[in-house]
C-alpha positions as CSV (number, residue, x, y, z in Angstrom):
1,M,-69.0,-103.0,-210.3
2,K,-67.3,-100.1,-211.6
3,H,-70.6,-97.6,-210.0
4,T,-70.0,-100.0,-206.6
5,A,-66.1,-99.1,-206.7
6,I,-66.8,-95.2,-207.4
7,A,-69.2,-95.3,-204.4
8,L,-67.3,-96.7,-202.0
9,A,-64.2,-94.3,-203.2
10,L,-67.1,-91.3,-202.4
11,L,-67.8,-92.8,-199.1
12,G,-64.1,-93.1,-197.9
13,L,-63.5,-89.4,-199.2
14,F,-66.6,-88.5,-197.2
15,A,-65.3,-90.1,-194.0
16,S,-62.1,-88.9,-194.1
17,A,-63.1,-85.5,-194.5
18,A,-65.7,-86.2,-191.4
19,Q,-62.7,-87.3,-189.3
20,A,-60.8,-84.3,-190.4
21,Q,-63.5,-81.7,-189.2
22,S,-64.3,-83.5,-185.8
23,S,-61.6,-85.1,-183.4
24,V,-61.6,-86.3,-179.6
25,K,-58.2,-86.6,-177.8
26,L,-57.4,-88.3,-174.8
27,H,-54.9,-86.9,-172.2
28,G,-54.0,-86.9,-168.6
29,R,-51.1,-87.2,-166.2
30,L,-49.6,-89.8,-163.5
31,N,-47.7,-88.2,-161.0
32,L,-46.2,-89.7,-157.6
33,T,-44.1,-89.1,-155.0
34,L,-42.5,-91.1,-152.2
35,E,-41.9,-88.6,-149.2
36,S,-40.4,-88.2,-145.8
37,Q,-42.4,-85.5,-144.1
38,K,-42.5,-83.7,-141.0
39,V,-45.1,-81.5,-139.6
40,G,-44.5,-79.0,-136.9
41,D,-42.8,-81.1,-133.6
42,A,-44.3,-84.1,-134.8
43,S,-42.0,-87.1,-135.8
44,R,-40.9,-87.5,-139.4
45,V,-43.3,-89.8,-141.5
46,N,-42.7,-91.7,-144.5
47,K,-45.5,-91.1,-147.3
48,M,-46.7,-91.9,-150.9
49,E,-48.4,-88.7,-152.1
50,D,-50.3,-88.0,-155.9
51,N,-49.5,-85.2,-157.2
52,S,-52.8,-83.6,-158.9
53,S,-53.0,-86.7,-161.5
54,R,-55.7,-86.7,-163.9
55,W,-57.0,-88.1,-167.2
56,G,-59.6,-86.7,-169.6
57,V,-61.1,-86.0,-173.2
58,K,-61.0,-82.8,-175.6
59,G,-62.9,-82.1,-178.5
60,S,-63.4,-80.1,-181.6
61,E,-65.5,-79.9,-184.5
62,D,-65.0,-77.9,-187.3
63,L,-68.1,-75.6,-188.1
64,G,-66.9,-74.0,-191.3
65,G,-66.2,-70.1,-191.7
66,G,-63.5,-70.3,-189.1
67,M,-65.4,-71.4,-186.3
68,R,-65.1,-74.3,-184.2
69,A,-67.0,-75.9,-181.5
70,N,-64.4,-77.0,-178.5
71,F,-65.4,-79.0,-175.3
72,S,-63.3,-80.4,-172.5
73,L,-64.0,-83.1,-169.5
74,E,-61.3,-83.4,-166.9
75,Q,-61.1,-85.9,-164.1
76,G,-59.2,-85.6,-161.0
77,F,-57.9,-88.8,-159.2
78,D,-55.7,-90.3,-156.4
79,A,-52.8,-92.4,-158.2
80,T,-52.1,-93.8,-155.1
81,T,-55.5,-95.5,-154.5
82,G,-57.1,-95.1,-157.8
83,V,-60.0,-93.0,-156.3
84,A,-61.5,-90.5,-158.6
85,T,-62.9,-87.1,-157.6
86,G,-65.5,-86.6,-160.7
87,F,-65.2,-84.3,-163.3
88,T,-64.8,-81.4,-161.3
89,R,-61.4,-80.3,-162.8
90,E,-63.0,-79.2,-166.0
91,S,-66.2,-79.6,-168.0
92,Y,-66.7,-77.1,-170.3
93,V,-68.1,-76.4,-174.1
94,E,-66.8,-73.7,-176.3
95,L,-67.4,-71.7,-179.5
96,A,-63.9,-70.5,-181.0
97,A,-63.4,-68.1,-183.9
98,P,-60.9,-65.7,-185.4
99,W,-62.7,-62.9,-183.0
100,G,-61.9,-65.1,-180.3
101,A,-63.6,-67.7,-178.1
102,I,-66.8,-67.7,-175.6
103,R,-66.8,-70.5,-173.0
104,G,-69.4,-71.8,-170.5
105,G,-68.6,-74.3,-167.8
106,N,-66.1,-75.1,-165.0
107,W,-62.3,-74.3,-165.5
108,T,-59.5,-72.7,-163.6
109,P,-59.2,-69.2,-163.5
110,G,-57.0,-67.4,-165.9
111,S,-55.8,-65.0,-163.4
112,Y,-54.1,-68.3,-161.4
113,Y,-52.6,-69.3,-164.6
114,A,-51.3,-65.9,-165.3
115,T,-49.4,-65.7,-162.1
116,A,-49.0,-68.4,-159.7
117,D,-49.1,-71.4,-161.9
118,Y,-46.9,-69.6,-164.5
119,V,-43.5,-69.3,-162.3
120,S,-44.0,-72.9,-160.5
121,M,-41.8,-74.8,-162.7
122,H,-40.1,-77.7,-160.9
123,N,-43.8,-79.5,-160.0
124,H,-46.3,-77.6,-162.1
125,D,-47.6,-76.4,-158.4
126,T,-49.0,-79.7,-157.4
127,G,-48.3,-81.9,-154.6
128,T,-46.9,-81.0,-151.1
129,S,-44.0,-78.6,-153.1
130,S,-47.0,-76.4,-154.2
131,D,-47.5,-72.8,-153.5
132,A,-48.9,-72.8,-150.2
133,L,-48.9,-69.1,-149.8
134,Y,-51.0,-68.0,-152.8
135,A,-54.0,-66.7,-152.3
136,F,-56.6,-69.4,-153.3
137,S,-59.9,-67.9,-151.7
138,T,-60.8,-66.3,-154.3
139,F,-60.7,-69.5,-156.7
140,P,-64.1,-69.3,-158.9
141,T,-64.4,-72.2,-161.3
142,A,-67.6,-73.5,-161.5
143,R,-71.3,-72.1,-163.7
144,K,-69.0,-69.7,-165.1
145,V,-69.2,-67.8,-168.8
146,G,-66.2,-66.4,-170.0
147,Y,-64.3,-64.7,-173.4
148,F,-60.9,-65.3,-174.6
149,T,-59.3,-63.1,-177.1
150,P,-57.4,-64.0,-179.9
151,E,-53.5,-63.4,-179.7
152,I,-52.9,-59.6,-180.9
153,A,-49.3,-58.4,-180.8
154,G,-48.3,-61.0,-178.2
155,F,-51.4,-60.0,-175.7
156,T,-54.1,-62.6,-174.8
157,A,-56.9,-61.9,-172.2
158,E,-59.5,-63.6,-170.6
159,I,-62.5,-62.5,-168.7
160,S,-65.1,-64.4,-167.2
161,H,-68.1,-64.2,-164.6
162,A,-69.1,-67.1,-162.2
163,F,-72.8,-66.9,-161.1
164,E,-73.7,-67.0,-157.7
165,S,-75.0,-70.5,-155.7
166,A,-76.4,-71.4,-152.8
167,T,-73.1,-71.9,-151.2
168,E,-70.9,-69.3,-153.7
169,A,-70.9,-65.8,-154.1
170,K,-70.9,-64.4,-157.7
171,A,-67.3,-63.8,-158.8
172,N,-65.5,-61.9,-161.9
173,D,-61.9,-62.7,-163.2
174,L,-59.8,-60.9,-165.6
175,S,-56.3,-62.1,-167.0
176,V,-54.0,-60.7,-169.6
177,N,-50.5,-62.3,-170.9
178,Y,-48.0,-60.6,-173.1
179,N,-45.5,-63.4,-174.9
180,A,-42.4,-61.4,-176.4
181,G,-40.3,-64.6,-176.7
182,D,-37.7,-64.2,-174.0
183,L,-40.0,-62.0,-172.1
184,Q,-43.3,-62.8,-170.8
185,L,-45.7,-60.7,-168.5
186,G,-48.7,-61.9,-167.0
187,A,-51.6,-60.1,-164.7
188,G,-54.7,-61.2,-162.8
189,Y,-57.7,-59.9,-160.6
190,T,-60.5,-61.7,-159.2
191,K,-63.5,-60.4,-157.0
192,Q,-65.9,-62.6,-155.2
193,A,-67.9,-60.9,-152.6
194,D,-65.9,-59.1,-150.0
195,V,-62.6,-60.9,-151.2
196,S,-60.3,-59.9,-154.1
197,Q,-56.9,-60.3,-155.1
198,V,-54.6,-58.9,-157.7
199,G,-51.5,-60.4,-159.1
200,L,-48.1,-59.6,-161.5
201,R,-46.1,-61.9,-163.1
202,A,-42.8,-61.7,-165.0
203,L,-40.6,-64.2,-166.6
204,Y,-37.2,-64.1,-168.6
205,S,-35.2,-66.8,-170.3
206,M,-31.7,-66.1,-170.8
207,G,-30.2,-69.1,-172.8
208,A,-30.3,-71.7,-170.4
209,F,-31.8,-69.6,-167.5
210,T,-35.1,-68.8,-166.6
211,V,-36.0,-66.3,-163.9
212,G,-39.5,-65.0,-162.9
213,G,-41.7,-64.4,-159.9
214,Y,-45.2,-62.6,-158.9
215,L,-46.2,-59.9,-156.8
216,Q,-50.0,-60.7,-155.3
217,R,-52.4,-58.7,-152.8
218,E,-55.3,-60.2,-151.2
219,S,-57.6,-58.4,-149.7
220,V,-60.9,-58.5,-147.4
221,D,-63.5,-55.2,-147.5
222,G,-65.6,-54.5,-144.4
223,S,-65.2,-52.1,-141.7
224,A,-65.1,-54.8,-139.0
225,N,-62.6,-57.4,-140.8
226,G,-60.6,-55.6,-143.3
227,K,-57.4,-57.1,-144.0
228,S,-55.2,-57.5,-146.7
229,R,-51.8,-59.5,-147.2
230,D,-49.0,-59.4,-149.5
231,I,-47.4,-62.6,-151.3
232,V,-44.5,-62.8,-153.5
233,R,-42.6,-65.6,-154.9
234,L,-39.2,-65.4,-157.0
235,A,-38.2,-68.7,-159.1
236,A,-35.3,-69.9,-161.0
237,M,-34.5,-72.7,-163.3
238,Y,-31.3,-73.7,-165.1
239,T,-31.2,-76.3,-167.9
240,M,-28.4,-78.6,-168.7
241,G,-29.3,-81.2,-171.5
242,A,-32.2,-83.1,-170.0
243,N,-31.7,-81.9,-166.6
244,E,-33.4,-79.1,-164.8
245,F,-32.3,-77.6,-161.4
246,H,-34.5,-75.4,-159.6
247,V,-35.0,-72.9,-156.7
248,N,-38.0,-70.8,-155.6
249,V,-38.5,-68.7,-152.6
250,G,-41.9,-67.4,-151.4
251,H,-43.0,-65.2,-148.5
252,S,-46.3,-63.6,-147.4
253,D,-46.9,-60.8,-144.8
254,R,-49.5,-63.0,-143.3
255,G,-50.8,-66.5,-143.3
256,G,-53.4,-68.0,-145.3
257,S,-55.6,-66.7,-142.4
258,F,-54.4,-63.5,-141.8
259,A,-52.4,-64.7,-138.7
260,Q,-49.0,-64.6,-139.2
261,K,-46.3,-64.1,-141.7
262,A,-45.2,-67.3,-143.6
263,S,-42.2,-68.3,-145.8
264,Q,-41.7,-71.4,-148.3
265,Y,-38.5,-72.6,-149.8
266,T,-38.3,-75.1,-152.4
267,L,-35.1,-77.0,-154.0
268,G,-35.5,-79.4,-157.1
269,F,-34.0,-81.4,-159.8
270,N,-35.7,-82.6,-162.7
271,H,-34.2,-85.5,-165.1
272,N,-36.5,-85.7,-168.4
273,L,-36.4,-89.1,-169.7
274,T,-38.6,-87.9,-172.8
275,K,-40.8,-84.8,-173.4
276,R,-43.4,-86.8,-171.7
277,T,-41.8,-88.5,-168.8
278,K,-39.5,-87.6,-166.0
279,L,-37.5,-88.4,-162.8
280,Y,-37.2,-85.8,-160.0
281,T,-36.5,-85.2,-156.3
282,Y,-37.1,-81.7,-154.4
283,Y,-36.6,-80.4,-150.7
284,T,-39.4,-77.9,-149.6
285,A,-40.1,-76.6,-146.4
286,I,-42.7,-73.9,-144.9
287,N,-41.6,-71.7,-142.1
288,S,-43.8,-69.4,-139.5
289,P,-43.7,-68.1,-136.1
290,G,-45.0,-70.7,-133.5
291,K,-43.9,-73.3,-135.5
292,A,-46.9,-75.3,-135.2
293,N,-47.6,-75.2,-139.0
294,D,-44.5,-75.8,-139.8
295,F,-43.7,-78.2,-142.4
296,N,-41.1,-80.0,-144.5
297,A,-40.7,-82.8,-147.2
298,I,-37.8,-84.8,-149.2
299,A,-39.6,-86.1,-152.0
300,V,-38.5,-88.5,-155.0
301,G,-41.1,-88.8,-158.0
302,M,-42.0,-89.8,-161.4
303,R,-44.4,-87.9,-163.7
304,H,-45.6,-89.5,-167.0
305,N,-47.9,-87.2,-169.1
306,F,-50.0,-88.7,-172.0
């Protein structure tokens, strides 16, 4: 009996150690809005909209010597219907160490997170109030290999290469972030075939106030169709207890099709019930010459992270 008790105790210790060395976590977000929308000269309509709801699993295993094996699988779905889109948001495996991390698979480019996503504070750049002007044409996510630096004096960087396929050209993406507490800076660059983009971002906190913005230039090379456009967005947030007041303004000297100028305005209010759950409302409008592509929406919503 004594030997059996010792054996069981040792097994318990080994099981606890194994659990500590490897972990898998479930995470996700459900984000829904009820909206009154108007497109161009059409009549206003009422809709329920999904705002990039998702769920996924992330895991990590301690390999010893400061090295870890990480993975992520993330699936998007429409919370209004329950219809899933497959594991298209993230699917990668990663080897991490004190010298940085090497990743392979599918994930959102670091250049986007370093610029547009960083200043979209009111609804995490989702739904009808998401940034409609940012240059998404250079947005390689799949068949990538990338390197992530460790943090050095507040600086982090990511460089990735997306391999070509039957439908997409190869692409390179680079991003750099700097965090100095109240001041946070970022930059991103992407090149895919004859299309490229470069962006710069700054965010500064002053007590209850946070202000920021980004400037991006998208270019299409070639003597026959060489074009470029500049996109700028300014954002501000004021917090008061559990409440947040948001405003942001964006402008492009041409639209996404390079056809004409466009502007976007958003006013938002968030009430954080907890750190994971919030109620919110916003008004957003996209204006352009000709008005055929004009859009505005008044929305109320709820977001829950888990």
